[in-house]
Structure formats: C-alpha cells, structure tokens
N, C-alpha and C positions, 0 to 999 in steps of 0.2 A: 474509436477510441471512447475507453465507459466514462461517465462523469457523472457528477454529484450533486447535486441541486438543494440549498442550502443559502436560508432568509427570501426566498424566491429567485436565486439565479443559478445559472450552471454553472459548474465547474468544469470544464477537463481534467480528470482522475486516473492516471496511467504508473501502470506497474511495471519496468522496465527494471533491467539492472543497475542503475544510477540508484536509483531511490530498496531494490534488495541490499546493495552493500551497505548505504543508507543505514538498512534496516538492524543489518547484521553488526554494523560497526557502533549502533546508540543502543541495541538489548545481548550481545554475545551472539546470540545462535536466532538465527531468520523463524525457528520452531517457533522461540519466543515471541513473537508477531499478535499472534490469538488471544495469547493472556492476558495482551495489552489492548486489544477491543476495547478490552469491558473498567479500563482505566481511564473517565473526562481528561484528564491533563494529555494524556499517552496519545490520544483519538487527537489532539488541536494537531499535537509534532505528525503523526502517521498523516494526517488529511493535508495537515501544508506541502509534506514531502511530494504524497501522492499527487496533491494539485502543481505545484511548482514542476515537476516532472512535466505532467500534461501542455504546461506553458512551453515549456522549452523544447518537446517536440512539436505542438506547434508553429514558435515563434523558428523554429529549426528548416522545417516545411515551408515557410511564406517569408527565411530570409528578413527577417524581422530581430527585433530584442524580445526578449521572452520577460513580460509581469513576475513579479514574483510575492507571494504570501507568507507572512508570520503565523504561527502558532495563536498569535496574539489576532490575529483577525478574522481565524476561523473561530476562536474563541466567541468572537463577537458576533462575527453574522449567523454564526452555528444556532438552533433552536433548539429549549431540552426535549422537542419531541423528535429532534432528529436524533437526538442521542438515544432514548430511553425507546424509542419502537423503533429499532433496530434497523434501521436506514441506511443508517453510518454503517455501519460493519457490513450491510446486504451490497453496499455501494461497490467497498474494498477488497469484499472476498468476488464481485463482477470485475470488477479490474484485475486481479487477479485471474482468477479464469480465464479471461480474455487476451491474457500476458501466456498462458499455456499455451495456447493453441491449438490445444487438440479436442474441442465439443464438449468437455465433459466439462458438469457445473459440481466443482469440487464442494463443499462444507466447509467450514472455519476446522473443522475436527479433520476432518480429509486433511486439510492444508497443512495442519501440524504433523501427519503421520507422512506425508510428503516431504516435508522437511527435515522430519529424524530420516528418513528412509536414503534421499541424496545427505543427509552431513555422514550417516554412517557406511555409506558409498564410499566417501571424499577420506574420510579415515582410515578403512582397511587399505586405500589406492596410496593413502601416504606410506601408511607400517607395508604394504608387499615392497614399494618402489626404493624404500633405506637397502 
C-alpha cells in the first residue's frame, strides 16, 4: 500500500473504489481531481480521504476498528514544504498508480486523460443501451 509522510509520521494512503466515489461525489467528475491537487484546502480533504481508506483497509485486514483523520487534522500535521515541494501530490499519484495495478507510472496529466476517457466510454455505453 502506498504511504505518505506528514509531520514526521508515515500514513497509509489507498486510492480504492470508495475513494474514487468520494472524489466523484465531491467534484462531480473524477478527472477534476488533478485540478484540485493544487488547492491547499482540497488537498486536506483528499489526503484525509485517502488516509482514511488506508486505515479502513488495514483495519479490515487486522479485524480491528479503523482510525479516522479529519481534513483539519491533516492541516495541522502537514507542513508547508509537504505541499509546495510536490511530495504530497506525488504521493497521491503514487497511490493511484498502485491502484491501477498495471505497472505503469502515470503523471497527473495522464491521470486526467485516463479519467476523461473512462467518462466518455461510460457516456457512450449509456447512450447505446437506451
């Protein structure tokens, strides 16, 4: 599982289907995630979501209760350099790449194109099944 180091502590991050749904619910379109990686307030939410999914996965594996972290708590532990040096965005991209499971290392721009393509395929399929 991918991880991120914030405030000197390692946190699991997981970009699973629940995270994908949360992103879609928040932004309307999954492909808009790349745009929000540059927005500090949204970064707190994105990281809290991915960390919580990592916690849930670990808890499921260990049959224990999952910890929770809030966007506000992320804002407290996240250092300015974590955001501005690109490590945070890269960790999110790494988690997405791991979730894809195809061994490729996509960039943020490529992730946007993948999401655009998936959305277009879904729309085409929906239109042809009517």
